[in-house]
C-alpha positions in Angstrom: -11.1 -46.4 -4.3 -13.9 -48.5 -1.8 -13.5 -48.2 2.2 -12.9 -52.0 2.9 -13.9 -52.2 6.7 -15.6 -49.2 9.1 -13.3 -50.3 11.7 -10.0 -48.4 9.7 -9.1 -45.7 6.9 -8.0 -48.9 4.8 -9.4 -48.1 1.1 -9.4 -51.1 -1.9 -9.1 -50.7 -6.0 -9.0 -54.2 -7.2 -9.2 -52.9 -10.8 -5.5 -51.0 -10.2 -4.5 -54.9 -8.5 -1.7 -56.4 -10.4 -1.7 -59.4 -8.0 2.0 -58.7 -7.8 1.8 -60.3 -4.1 3.8 -57.9 -2.5 0.6 -56.7 0.2 -0.5 -60.2 2.0 3.9 -60.3 1.8 4.2 -57.2 4.4 1.0 -57.5 6.4 1.7 -58.1 9.6 -2.0 -59.2 10.0 -2.4 -61.4 7.0 -4.9 -58.4 6.2 -5.0 -59.4 2.0 -4.2 -62.8 0.3 -3.5 -63.4 -3.2 -6.3 -64.0 -5.7 -7.1 -65.6 -8.9 -7.1 -62.0 -10.5 -6.1 -59.3 -8.1 -5.2 -59.3 -4.0 -8.3 -60.2 -2.1 -9.3 -58.6 1.2 -9.4 -61.7 3.9 -9.1 -59.9 7.3 -10.0 -56.5 6.9 -10.6 -55.5 10.7 -7.0 -56.9 11.4 -5.5 -53.8 9.8 -3.9 -51.8 11.9 -3.3 -49.1 9.5 1.0 -49.4 9.7 0.9 -48.6 6.1 3.2 -51.3 4.9 0.3 -52.4 2.4 0.1 -48.7 1.1 3.8 -47.8 0.5 4.7 -51.6 -1.3 2.0 -51.6 -4.1 3.4 -50.5 -6.8 -0.2 -49.5 -8.9 -1.4 -47.2 -5.7 -4.6 -50.2 -5.2 -4.0 -50.0 -1.5 -4.4 -46.6 0.5 -4.8 -46.1 4.5 -3.9 -42.8 6.8 -1.1 -44.3 8.3 -1.0 -42.7 12.1 -4.4 -43.2 13.0 -4.7 -46.7 14.8 -3.7 -49.6 16.3 0.4 -48.8 15.0 0.2 -45.5 16.4 -1.1 -47.0 19.4 1.5 -49.4 20.3 4.3 -47.6 18.7 3.3 -44.3 20.7 3.0 -46.8 24.3 6.7 -48.0 23.4 7.7 -44.9 23.2 6.3 -43.1 26.4 5.9 -46.0 28.5 1.9 -45.1 28.4 -1.0 -46.9 27.5 -3.3 -45.2 24.1 -6.4 -47.8 26.3 -7.1 -50.2 23.9 -5.2 -51.4 20.3 -7.9 -51.1 17.8 -11.1 -48.8 19.2 -10.7 -50.8 22.2 -10.6 -54.3 20.4 -7.3 -55.8 21.7 -8.2 -58.9 19.9 -8.3 -57.0 16.7 -4.3 -56.5 16.7 -2.9 -60.2 17.3 
């Protein structure tokens, strides 16, 4: 597995990918896209670490530490009514 971005915990191993397209279908921020032979990471900085890609990857080609990033901050804020002070490490633009 190789680290995809220093902005989050997303890791990806293209050698394990079978290009099924599930990661690109479930990612809410378009981090992945189907490639010629394997999925491509096209927006690594947009990963909010929700874990949907990892949970849906049939080969284990994707790893992300869910519960530590933007998705966690958004859910915590919605549940508690408190802001975590800027989504995605303070870069709110990366969340949209």
